[in-house]
VOPAGU-2260 file (C-alpha; in pm, 1 decimal, decimal comma):
REM VOPAGU-2260
SITE   aa  ch    i         X         Y         Z
SITE  MET   A    0    -228,8   -1430,9   -1488,3
SITE  THR   A    1       8,2   -1183,8   -1653,8
SITE  GLN   A    2     229,4    -941,6   -1460,7
SITE  SER   A    3      13,2    -652,4   -1579,3
SITE  ASP   A    4    -298,6    -826,4   -1445,7
SITE  ALA   A    5    -127,4    -887,8   -1111,7
SITE  LEU   A    6     -21,7    -522,1   -1092,6
SITE  ALA   A    7    -375,6    -410,2   -1175,5
SITE  ARG   A    8    -510,2    -621,5    -890,4
SITE  ARG   A    9    -254,2    -483,3    -645,7
SITE  GLU   A   10    -338,9    -128,3    -750,6
SITE  ARG   A   11    -714,5    -190,4    -732,9
SITE  MET   A   12    -691,9    -329,9    -380,4
SITE  ALA   A   13    -468,0     -39,0    -283,0
SITE  ARG   A   14    -727,5     204,7    -416,3
SITE  ILE   A   15   -1003,9      31,7    -220,4
SITE  LEU   A   16    -810,1      61,1     104,7
SITE  ILE   A   17    -734,3     426,9      38,1
SITE  ASP   A   18   -1093,9     506,1     -56,3
SITE  ILE   A   19   -1243,0     351,9     259,7
SITE  GLY   A   20    -999,2     540,1     483,0
SITE  ALA   A   21    -804,3     232,2     590,4
SITE  VAL   A   22    -460,4     377,4     516,3
SITE  GLY   A   23    -271,7     627,8     725,8
SITE  ALA   A   24      71,7     790,8     712,9
SITE  ARG   A   25     232,4     971,4    1003,8
SITE  PRO   A   26     606,9    1003,7     937,4
SITE  ASP   A   27     666,3    1257,0    1215,1
SITE  GLU   A   28     481,8    1053,4    1479,9
SITE  PRO   A   29     523,1     685,2    1386,5
SITE  PHE   A   30     267,3     420,3    1470,9
SITE  THR   A   31     366,1     134,9    1703,2
SITE  LEU   A   32     270,2    -200,1    1551,6
SITE  THR   A   33     163,8    -505,6    1751,2
SITE  SER   A   34     515,6    -645,0    1708,2
SITE  GLY   A   35     661,6    -338,9    1880,8
SITE  ALA   A   36     810,1    -203,6    1557,9
SITE  LYS   A   37     767,9     161,4    1464,6
SITE  SER   A   38     614,7     238,9    1126,7
SITE  PRO   A   39     536,4     566,4     947,5
SITE  VAL   A   40     230,8     399,2     792,1
SITE  TYR   A   41     -63,6     192,7     906,3
SITE  ILE   A   42    -335,2     -12,3     739,3
SITE  ASP   A   43    -659,7     -78,6     925,1
SITE  CYS   A   44    -786,8    -372,4     720,4
SITE  ARG   A   45   -1062,4    -427,7     977,4
SITE  ARG   A   46   -1246,6    -131,4     824,9
SITE  LEU   A   47   -1302,4    -332,1     509,3
SITE  ILE   A   48   -1559,4    -560,3     676,5
SITE  SER   A   49   -1804,6    -267,9     701,1
SITE  PHE   A   50   -1797,3    -178,3     329,5
SITE  VAL   A   51   -2003,7    -448,8     164,0
SITE  GLY   A   52   -1935,2    -375,5    -202,4
SITE  GLU   A   53   -1563,2    -323,0    -152,7
SITE  ARG   A   54   -1543,1    -627,1      73,0
SITE  GLU   A   55   -1710,9    -848,0    -186,2
SITE  GLU   A   56   -1477,1    -720,9    -456,8
SITE  ALA   A   57   -1177,2    -792,0    -235,1
SITE  MET   A   58   -1297,5   -1143,5    -159,4
SITE  ALA   A   59   -1355,5   -1211,3    -529,6
SITE  MET   A   60    -995,1   -1108,6    -593,0
SITE  MET   A   61    -879,6   -1323,9    -303,0
SITE  GLU   A   62   -1066,1   -1628,0    -434,2
SITE  ALA   A   63    -906,3   -1577,2    -775,1
SITE  LEU   A   64    -560,5   -1544,5    -616,9
SITE  VAL   A   65    -609,0   -1863,8    -416,6
SITE  LYS   A   66    -720,2   -2060,0    -722,5
SITE  GLU   A   67    -425,8   -1927,5    -925,0
SITE  THR   A   68    -159,5   -2016,6    -670,9
SITE  VAL   A   69    -267,0   -2325,1    -472,9
SITE  ARG   A   70    -237,2   -2656,5    -653,6
SITE  GLU   A   71    -325,2   -2894,0    -370,3
SITE  PRO   A   72    -687,7   -2950,8    -255,1
SITE  ILE   A   73    -832,0   -2681,2     -27,0
SITE  GLU   A   74   -1037,2   -2857,9     238,8
SITE  TYR   A   75   -1062,8   -2574,2     488,6
SITE  VAL   A   76   -1001,1   -2199,8     521,0
SITE  ALA   A   77    -858,9   -2091,6     858,0
SITE  GLY   A   78    -861,5   -1741,6     999,4
SITE  GLY   A   79    -620,3   -1616,5    1262,8
SITE  GLU   A   80    -756,8   -1465,0    1584,0
SITE  THR   A   81    -901,7   -1206,3    1557,0
SITE  ALA   A   82    -853,5   -1004,6    1238,6
SITE  GLY   A   83    -840,4   -1306,5    1009,1
SITE  ILE   A   84   -1166,3   -1458,8    1130,8
SITE  PRO   A   85   -1410,8   -1249,4     922,5
SITE  TYR   A   86   -1203,6   -1294,7     607,0
SITE  ALA   A   87   -1195,0   -1671,2     660,0
SITE  ALA   A   88   -1574,9   -1663,0     695,0
SITE  PHE   A   89   -1621,3   -1455,5     378,7
SITE  LEU   A   90   -1381,7   -1667,7     174,1
SITE  SER   A   91   -1504,3   -2006,0     296,2
SITE  ALA   A   92   -1859,6   -1903,8     205,2
SITE  ARG   A   93   -1749,4   -1804,1    -146,1
SITE  MET   A   94   -1547,7   -2121,2    -196,1
SITE  ARG   A   95   -1797,3   -2352,1     -22,1
SITE  VAL   A   96   -1535,7   -2511,4     202,2
SITE  PRO   A   97   -1532,9   -2548,3     583,5
SITE  MET   A   98   -1398,4   -2268,0     800,0
SITE  LEU   A   99   -1177,5   -2294,7    1106,8
SITE  TYR   A  100   -1015,8   -2037,5    1327,0
SITE  VAL   A  101    -688,0   -2059,5    1509,9
SITE  ARG   A  102    -612,2   -1887,3    1838,6
SITE  LYS   A  103    -298,4   -1692,3    1917,3
SITE  GLN   A  104    -243,2   -1928,9    2208,4
SITE  ALA   A  105    -388,7   -2266,4    2298,8
SITE  LYS   A  106    -690,2   -2265,5    2529,3
SITE  GLY   A  107    -740,5   -2569,5    2748,0
SITE  PHE   A  108    -587,9   -2907,6    2680,1
SITE  GLY   A  109    -534,9   -3142,7    2388,3
SITE  ARG   A  110    -377,3   -3096,0    2049,5
SITE  ASN   A  111    -685,3   -2922,3    1902,6
SITE  ALA   A  112    -701,3   -2662,3    2179,9
SITE  GLN   A  113    -569,0   -2385,3    1957,4
SITE  VAL   A  114    -802,7   -2452,5    1662,9
SITE  GLU   A  115   -1180,8   -2410,9    1664,8
SITE  GLY   A  116   -1421,9   -2585,3    1428,4
SITE  ASP   A  117   -1446,2   -2935,8    1287,1
SITE  VAL   A  118   -1079,2   -3032,4    1292,4
SITE  VAL   A  119   -1021,3   -3339,1    1074,6
SITE  ASP   A  120    -675,8   -3496,3    1092,3
SITE  GLY   A  121    -475,0   -3461,7     771,3
SITE  LYS   A  122    -699,5   -3207,4     599,7
SITE  GLN   A  123    -522,2   -2961,2     367,7
SITE  GLY   A  124    -606,1   -2591,2     376,0
SITE  ILE   A  125    -493,6   -2229,6     384,6
SITE  LEU   A  126    -455,0   -1955,4     643,6
SITE  ILE   A  127    -598,9   -1613,0     571,4
SITE  GLU   A  128    -513,9   -1294,9     761,7
SITE  ASP   A  129    -568,2    -922,8     716,6
SITE  LEU   A  130    -213,8    -784,4     725,7
SITE  MET   A  131     146,5    -904,9     733,9
SITE  PHE   A  132     448,5    -710,5     859,6
SITE  ASP   A  133     741,3    -950,1     908,1
SITE  GLY   A  134     537,9   -1271,5     917,2
SITE  GLY   A  135     630,9   -1365,0    1272,4
SITE  SER   A  136     276,3   -1383,6    1409,8
SITE  LYS   A  137     171,9   -1609,1    1121,8
SITE  VAL   A  138     423,9   -1873,1    1230,9
SITE  SER   A  139     232,5   -1922,7    1556,8
SITE  PHE   A  140     -92,4   -1976,0    1366,5
SITE  ILE   A  141      70,7   -2218,4    1123,5
SITE  ASN   A  142     220,4   -2416,6    1410,9
SITE  GLY   A  143    -118,1   -2424,7    1583,7
SITE  LEU   A  144    -285,3   -2568,8    1274,7
SITE  ARG   A  145     -10,4   -2824,0    1220,3
SITE  ASN   A  146      -8,0   -2928,6    1585,7
SITE  ALA   A  147    -379,2   -3001,1    1546,5
SITE  GLY   A  148    -296,3   -3247,8    1268,2
SITE  LEU   A  149    -380,5   -3018,0     978,4
SITE  LYS   A  150    -174,8   -2948,6     666,6
SITE  VAL   A  151    -110,4   -2587,2     565,6
SITE  ASN   A  152     150,9   -2448,0     327,5
SITE  HIS   A  153       2,7   -2112,1     222,5
SITE  VAL   A  154     -76,7   -1781,4     394,5
SITE  PHE   A  155    -293,5   -1520,8     221,8
SITE  VAL   A  156    -338,7   -1161,6     340,4
SITE  ILE   A  157    -523,6    -854,8     219,3
SITE  ALA   A  158    -212,4    -638,2     243,7
SITE  SER   A  159     154,5    -681,7     324,5
SITE  TYR   A  160     465,2    -474,3     374,2
SITE  ALA   A  161     625,5    -676,8      89,7
SITE  LEU   A  162     926,2    -772,1     303,8
SITE  MET   A  163    1015,1   -1077,8      98,5
SITE  GLU   A  164    1342,3   -1153,8     277,9
SITE  GLU   A  165    1165,3   -1144,0     614,9
SITE  TYR   A  166     890,0   -1376,1     492,6
SITE  GLU   A  167    1145,0   -1622,5     361,4
SITE  LYS   A  168    1317,6   -1627,9     700,3
SITE  SER   A  169     999,6   -1664,6     907,1
SITE  LEU   A  170     757,0   -1859,9     685,7
SITE  GLY   A  171     968,2   -1992,4     400,4
SITE  ALA   A  172    1185,0   -2167,5     657,8
SITE  ILE   A  173     885,6   -2381,9     760,6
SITE  GLY   A  174     769,3   -2449,2     406,2
SITE  VAL   A  175     498,7   -2183,7     382,9
SITE  ARG   A  176     440,1   -1958,0      82,5
SITE  THR   A  177     302,0   -1606,7     125,3
SITE  HIS   A  178      50,8   -1428,0     -99,0
SITE  TRP   A  179    -124,5   -1091,4     -84,0
SITE  LEU   A  180    -369,5    -876,0    -275,2
SITE  THR   A  181    -173,3    -554,4    -232,4
SITE  ASP   A  182     131,3    -415,3     -55,5
SITE  TRP   A  183     286,6     -91,7      58,7
SITE  PRO   A  184     482,7     -27,4    -261,6
SITE  ALA   A  185     155,0     -39,6    -457,7
SITE  ILE   A  186     -30,9     165,8    -195,4
SITE  ILE   A  187     233,5     438,1    -203,5
SITE  ASP   A  188     233,5     446,6    -584,2
SITE  VAL   A  189    -146,0     474,8    -599,5
SITE  GLY   A  190    -158,5     721,1    -311,5
SITE  GLU   A  191     100,0     946,3    -474,2
SITE  LYS   A  192     -76,0     935,9    -812,3
SITE  THR   A  193    -409,8    1027,6    -656,3
SITE  GLY   A  194    -269,2    1294,6    -424,7
SITE  TYR   A  195    -353,4    1098,5    -109,8
SITE  PHE   A  196      15,4    1101,1     -14,2
SITE  GLY   A  197     235,1    1403,5     -56,7
SITE  LYS   A  198     584,0    1368,9    -202,1
SITE  GLN   A  199     756,0    1403,3     136,2
SITE  ALA   A  200     541,8    1130,0     293,0
SITE  ALA   A  201     600,0     900,1      -6,2
SITE  VAL   A  202     978,1     946,9      18,5
SITE  MET   A  203     968,9     870,4     391,7
SITE  VAL   A  204     766,3     552,0     343,3
SITE  ARG   A  205     991,6     425,2      65,8
SITE  ASP   A  206    1291,9     491,3     290,1
SITE  PHE   A  207    1122,2     291,7     567,2
SITE  LEU   A  208    1047,9      -1,3     334,2
SITE  ARG   A  209    1414,0     -29,9     232,1
SITE  ASP   A  210    1507,1    -131,3     589,1
SITE  PRO   A  211    1206,0    -132,5     825,3
SITE  HIS   A  212    1394,1    -265,5    1125,9
SITE  ALA   A  213    1671,4      -6,1    1106,9
SITE  TRP   A  214    1412,0     269,3    1055,3
SITE  SER   A  215    1214,2     144,7    1354,7
SITE  GLN   A  216    1512,0     100,4    1586,6
SITE  ALA   A  217    1636,8     449,2    1505,1
SITE  ARG   A  218    1305,4     576,8    1643,9
SITE  GLY   A  219    1289,9     363,2    1957,1
SITE  GLY   A  220    1099,2      67,4    1814,5
SITE  LYS   A  221    1177,9    -301,7    1798,9
């Protein structure tokens, strides 16, 4: 895939999220993310599951991205509890491979207690999630899959904050590559072009993306 094709895909997924009302900006009253960080923007990727046409288009793009980037066999698709579970179901059905899901924390006893489904020792697969901020929560899922005897070296998400240095520290350090359909830089560009975001909001978000942790801490976040 060429760079122009990749950009077109990022912009198309951004437009889908904007069109279904999954994107919000609130610079003056920041959102608090699950991690405790403050953010002037928010993406509710869960909304996508209710829009059948848009969801199918997104999953077609995700399947193409997976096939372009993963060279090893894909013997399962795992979804993280809870937001990743529907996307794992959609993608595993498209790709005709088994689905698993991985809990945030182990339940019960035994090495497979964190992973649900037919866990086969040594199987190679991928983790799919809806959204990625700094990648920290994905590490727990990856460790859960690996502790269950599974191999996993790739994380795919619908949208990310495109914090490449953060992902290298959290996921790259354990040998995991990150991939996404769209990200905040693309969403802001598309939103500004279409008038969804005003100039002031776009400037604020770009300022946030330059150093999210400093921006958050200056406003009482993690």
